[in-house]
C-alpha positions as CSV (number, residue, x, y, z in Angstrom):
1,M,82.1,128.0,57.9
2,A,79.5,126.5,56.1
3,G,76.7,127.8,58.4
4,R,75.5,127.2,61.9
5,G,79.1,127.0,62.9
6,I,80.0,123.9,60.9
7,P,83.2,123.9,58.8
8,D,83.0,123.8,55.2
9,E,85.0,120.5,55.2
10,Y,81.9,118.4,56.3
11,L,79.8,119.7,53.3
12,D,82.6,119.2,50.7
13,G,81.5,118.4,47.4
14,Y,77.8,118.5,48.5
15,T,76.4,121.1,46.2
16,D,78.6,119.8,43.2
17,L,76.5,116.4,43.6
18,L,73.2,118.3,43.7
19,A,74.5,120.1,40.5
20,A,75.2,116.8,38.9
21,A,72.1,115.0,39.8
22,A,70.1,117.9,38.8
23,A,71.8,118.1,35.4
24,T,71.8,114.4,34.8
25,G,68.8,113.0,36.8
26,R,71.2,110.0,38.2
27,R,71.5,108.8,41.6
28,L,74.7,109.1,43.7
29,T,77.3,106.7,43.1
30,R,78.8,104.3,45.5
31,D,81.8,106.3,45.7
32,E,80.0,109.4,46.4
33,L,78.0,108.0,49.2
34,D,81.1,106.5,50.9
35,S,82.3,110.0,50.8
36,R,79.3,111.1,52.7
37,R,79.6,108.4,55.2
38,A,83.5,109.3,55.7
39,L,82.1,113.0,56.4
40,G,79.6,111.9,58.7
41,E,81.9,109.9,60.9
42,R,84.8,112.7,60.9
43,A,81.6,114.9,62.1
44,A,80.9,112.9,64.8
45,E,84.4,112.3,66.0
46,A,84.8,116.2,66.0
47,G,81.7,116.0,68.5
48,Y,79.3,118.2,66.3
49,G,75.7,117.6,67.0
50,L,73.6,115.7,64.2
51,R,70.8,117.9,64.4
52,V,72.9,120.9,63.4
53,L,74.8,118.9,60.8
54,V,71.5,118.2,59.0
55,G,70.3,121.7,59.4
56,A,73.5,122.8,57.5
57,H,73.1,120.4,54.7
58,L,69.6,121.6,54.2
59,A,70.6,125.2,54.2
60,A,73.3,124.7,51.8
61,A,70.9,122.7,49.4
62,R,68.3,125.7,49.8
63,A,71.2,128.3,49.1
64,N,72.6,126.5,46.2
65,W,69.3,124.9,44.6
66,P,70.0,124.3,40.9
67,S,67.7,125.9,38.4
68,T,67.3,122.7,36.5
69,A,66.2,121.0,40.1
70,S,63.7,118.1,39.5
71,E,62.7,115.3,41.6
72,S,66.0,113.5,41.2
73,S,67.6,116.8,43.0
74,L,65.3,115.9,46.0
75,A,66.5,112.4,45.8
76,A,70.0,113.1,45.5
77,V,69.6,115.6,48.7
78,E,67.8,112.5,51.0
79,Q,70.6,109.9,49.5
80,A,73.5,112.6,50.7
81,V,71.8,113.5,54.2
82,D,70.9,109.8,54.8
83,A,74.4,108.7,53.9
84,F,76.0,111.4,56.2
85,A,73.9,110.4,58.9
86,E,74.6,106.8,58.5
87,G,78.4,107.3,59.1
88,Y,77.6,109.8,61.6
89,E,75.8,107.0,63.6
90,R,78.5,104.3,62.8
91,A,80.9,106.4,64.4
92,Q,78.9,107.3,67.4
93,L,78.1,103.5,67.7
94,L,82.0,102.7,67.8
95,A,82.4,105.4,70.2
96,V,80.1,104.0,72.6
97,R,81.5,100.5,72.1
98,Q,85.0,101.7,72.8
99,E,83.7,103.5,76.2
100,E,82.0,100.3,77.1
101,A,85.1,98.2,76.4
102,A,87.3,100.8,78.6
103,R,84.8,100.6,81.1
104,R,84.7,96.9,81.4
105,E,88.6,96.8,81.4
106,F,88.8,99.5,84.1
107,I,86.1,97.6,86.3
108,D,87.9,94.2,85.7
109,D,91.2,95.6,86.6
110,L,89.9,97.4,89.6
111,L,88.1,94.4,91.0
112,Y,90.9,92.0,90.4
113,G,94.0,94.5,91.3
114,R,95.7,93.6,88.1
115,S,96.9,97.1,87.0
116,D,99.6,99.4,88.0
117,L,97.8,101.1,91.2
118,G,99.0,104.8,90.3
119,L,97.6,104.1,86.6
120,L,94.3,102.5,88.0
121,A,94.0,105.6,89.8
122,E,94.4,108.0,87.0
123,R,91.8,105.9,85.0
124,A,89.4,105.8,87.7
125,E,88.9,109.4,87.7
126,R,87.6,109.0,84.1
127,F,84.4,106.9,85.8
128,G,84.2,109.4,88.8
129,L,86.0,107.7,91.4
130,R,88.9,109.0,93.5
131,L,91.1,106.0,94.7
132,S,93.2,107.8,97.0
133,H,89.9,108.3,99.3
134,V,88.3,105.4,101.3
135,H,85.8,103.2,99.5
136,A,83.7,100.4,100.1
137,V,82.0,97.6,98.0
138,A,78.7,96.0,97.9
139,V,77.9,93.0,96.0
140,A,74.2,91.7,95.3
141,R,73.4,88.1,93.8
142,G,70.0,87.2,92.7
143,E,68.6,83.8,91.3
144,S,70.1,84.8,87.6
145,G,73.0,86.6,86.6
146,Y,73.1,90.2,85.4
147,D,75.0,91.7,82.7
148,E,75.6,95.6,82.9
149,G,73.3,96.5,80.1
150,D,70.2,94.6,81.8
151,A,67.3,96.3,83.3
152,V,68.0,95.3,86.8
153,P,71.4,96.9,87.2
154,R,70.1,100.1,85.2
155,E,67.3,100.1,87.5
156,V,69.3,100.1,90.5
157,E,71.9,102.9,89.0
158,R,68.9,105.0,88.1
159,A,67.6,105.1,91.7
160,L,70.9,105.6,93.1
161,I,71.7,108.5,90.8
162,G,68.3,109.9,91.6
163,R,68.7,109.7,95.2
164,F,72.4,110.8,95.6
165,G,73.5,112.4,92.5
166,D,77.1,112.3,91.6
167,R,78.9,110.9,94.8
168,S,81.4,109.1,93.1
169,I,79.3,106.0,93.0
170,L,79.9,103.3,90.4
171,V,77.3,100.7,89.9
172,T,78.5,97.9,87.6
173,T,78.1,94.2,87.1
174,K,80.8,91.2,87.9
175,D,80.2,87.6,87.3
176,G,76.5,87.9,87.3
177,R,76.3,89.9,90.4
178,L,75.6,93.7,91.0
179,V,78.4,95.5,92.4
180,C,78.3,98.9,93.7
181,V,81.2,100.9,94.7
182,A,81.2,104.0,97.0
183,P,82.9,106.3,99.2
184,G,83.6,104.5,102.6
185,D,82.2,107.3,104.7
186,Q,78.7,107.4,103.1
187,D,77.2,104.2,104.5
188,D,73.7,105.5,103.5
189,V,74.5,105.2,99.7
190,L,75.4,101.3,100.1
191,A,72.3,100.9,102.4
192,Y,70.1,102.2,99.9
193,F,72.0,100.1,97.1
194,A,71.4,96.9,99.4
195,K,67.8,97.9,99.5
196,R,67.0,98.7,96.1
197,A,69.2,95.6,94.9
198,H,67.4,93.3,97.4
199,A,63.8,94.3,95.5
200,A,65.2,94.4,92.4
201,T,66.8,91.0,92.3
202,E,63.6,89.8,94.0
203,G,64.8,88.7,97.3
204,G,68.4,88.5,96.4
205,Q,71.4,88.8,99.1
206,V,73.9,91.6,99.4
207,A,77.1,91.7,101.6
208,V,78.7,94.8,102.1
209,G,82.8,94.8,102.5
210,R,84.7,96.9,104.8
211,P,85.9,100.5,103.9
212,R,89.4,100.2,102.8
213,P,91.7,103.2,101.8
214,G,93.9,103.8,98.9
215,P,93.7,102.1,95.1
216,G,94.0,98.6,96.4
217,G,91.1,99.4,98.7
218,V,88.4,98.7,96.4
219,V,89.3,95.1,95.7
220,H,89.8,94.2,99.5
221,S,86.5,95.5,100.2
222,Y,85.1,93.4,97.1
223,E,86.7,90.4,98.2
224,E,85.2,90.9,101.6
225,A,81.9,90.9,100.2
226,L,82.3,88.1,98.1
227,N,83.9,86.1,100.9
228,A,80.7,87.2,103.1
229,L,78.1,85.7,100.3
230,D,80.3,82.6,100.3
231,L,79.8,82.2,104.1
232,A,76.2,83.0,103.7
233,E,75.8,80.0,101.4
234,R,77.8,77.6,103.2
235,L,76.5,78.5,106.8
236,E,72.9,79.0,105.2
237,L,72.6,82.7,106.7
238,D,69.5,84.2,105.0
239,A,69.7,87.8,106.3
240,P,69.2,90.2,103.3
241,V,72.1,92.1,103.9
242,L,75.3,90.8,105.5
243,Y,78.4,92.8,106.7
244,A,81.7,91.5,106.3
245,A,82.5,93.3,109.6
246,D,80.1,91.1,111.4
247,L,81.5,87.9,110.2
248,L,84.9,88.2,110.9
249,V,85.0,85.1,113.3
250,Y,84.4,82.9,110.7
251,P,87.8,83.5,108.6
252,V,89.3,83.3,112.0
253,L,87.8,79.9,112.6
254,T,89.1,78.4,109.5
255,R,92.5,80.0,109.2
256,D,93.9,76.6,110.3
257,R,91.9,74.3,108.5
258,Q,93.4,71.0,109.8
259,A,93.0,72.3,113.4
260,M,89.0,72.9,112.6
261,A,89.1,69.4,110.7
262,D,90.5,67.7,113.6
263,L,87.9,69.4,116.1
264,V,85.0,68.6,113.9
265,L,86.1,65.0,113.8
266,S,87.1,64.6,117.3
267,A,83.8,66.3,118.7
268,L,80.8,65.2,116.0
269,G,82.6,62.3,114.3
270,P,80.8,59.6,116.8
271,L,77.5,60.9,115.0
272,R,78.1,58.8,112.2
273,Q,77.1,56.1,114.3
274,A,73.9,57.0,114.3
275,R,71.1,55.5,112.2
276,G,70.6,57.6,108.9
277,G,74.4,58.9,109.6
278,A,75.6,62.0,111.1
279,K,73.6,64.7,109.1
280,P,70.4,64.5,110.9
281,L,71.8,64.9,114.3
282,L,74.1,67.6,113.0
283,D,70.8,69.4,111.6
284,T,69.5,69.0,115.3
285,L,72.5,70.7,116.5
286,T,72.5,73.6,114.0
287,A,68.8,74.3,114.9
288,Y,69.2,74.0,118.3
289,F,72.1,76.6,118.6
290,D,70.5,78.7,115.8
291,S,67.5,79.2,118.0
292,G,69.2,80.1,121.1
293,C,69.2,76.9,122.7
294,V,65.5,77.1,123.0
295,A,64.2,73.6,122.4
296,A,60.5,74.5,121.4
297,E,62.0,77.0,118.7
298,A,64.3,74.2,117.5
299,A,61.7,71.7,117.2
300,R,59.4,74.3,115.3
301,R,62.2,74.8,113.0
302,L,62.9,71.2,112.3
303,S,58.9,70.1,112.4
304,L,59.6,68.0,115.4
305,S,57.9,67.6,118.6
306,V,59.8,68.8,121.5
307,R,59.9,65.4,122.8
308,A,61.5,64.1,119.5
309,L,64.0,66.9,119.7
310,T,65.0,66.2,123.5
311,Y,65.5,62.5,122.5
312,R,67.7,63.6,119.6
313,L,69.8,65.8,121.8
314,D,70.0,63.0,124.3
315,R,71.3,60.7,121.6
316,I,74.1,63.0,120.9
317,H,74.9,63.6,124.4
318,R,75.4,59.6,124.4
319,L,77.5,59.3,121.1
320,T,79.5,62.3,121.6
321,G,79.7,62.6,125.7
322,A,79.0,66.3,125.1
323,N,75.9,67.8,126.3
324,P,74.5,70.3,124.0
325,A,72.7,71.8,127.1
326,D,75.7,72.1,129.2
327,P,77.4,75.6,128.8
328,V,80.7,73.7,129.4
329,H,80.3,71.6,126.4
330,R,78.3,74.0,124.5
331,Y,81.1,76.4,122.8
332,M,83.0,73.4,121.8
333,L,80.0,71.7,120.0
334,Q,78.6,74.7,118.7
335,T,82.2,75.5,117.3
336,A,82.4,72.1,115.7
337,V,79.1,72.7,114.0
338,I,80.1,76.0,112.5
339,G,83.4,74.2,111.0
340,A,81.4,71.3,109.7
341,R,79.2,73.6,108.0
342,L,82.4,75.7,106.8
343,L,83.9,72.6,105.5
344,D,80.8,71.0,104.2
345,W,81.0,67.8,106.5
346,P,80.0,65.0,106.5
347,A,79.3,65.5,102.6
348,K,82.9,65.6,102.3
349,E,85.4,63.7,103.9
350,L,88.2,65.7,106.0
């Protein structure tokens, strides 16, 4: 052993280089420097610490210092140690990049469900997840997209680890959004992620999928969270945190798209006869239903007087034959309004 627990192989030829430099006063050759770099890479791959390795080089230089040593000998030590450290750092950087690539590949397979589930479960343990358990996924979006190395995801991840430690939590990014995978029975983790992500993204919206079991459960919960964000955009839901379990009625309503399109056109199609088209009156119905059918609140949301709002509601009644204030008609109209928002009518033809 070369001392400090470092095998002799990582100092191979080192003292000979010092002796040659002392005798001739020359600098190290390119081949000699390359050999030092190669040894540095091997030492890094073997898991030795750079500080200990540099200490071993200095100790060997002191123990074998040539009697004819001059300034050139010190320069040779500097060159040799620098080349060794360069090779060491290059190997470490490669290892980090390989680890990042492996993590990215795992995350893509996990969230897309593309890999064999058994192999996926094995790979997951390397990243602290046990996919045999129940997991839930939260997804946050902000004004801009985020990559895994950006400050925002790192800030959120540090906050979660600082608060909960190692609880099989995975924080990452996908398609510019922040993603958190957590055990399904730990609601506090995802609630805290939602709070921190909402703040870190400066008011971004967060959606939480339902807890799902097994290796395929993560991708199902992830897709639910994405669908919740999509629904929020189409329905203009501005709640900071959305739960997929609370939005299950909307996928049910659109499961038969043709039936929903027929309802929208039948119930709301006559609004296209109004001056200015259907959209102003559709917006009126949306505000009216969103405000709990309170005319004063709906008028405030639309920046109208109550009288103007009442006129619009009367106009809707005359055109469609359905009275928004009548409980018998209200459910049909409200369902049609939701369908119009989900199907992006009247901007798109049905």
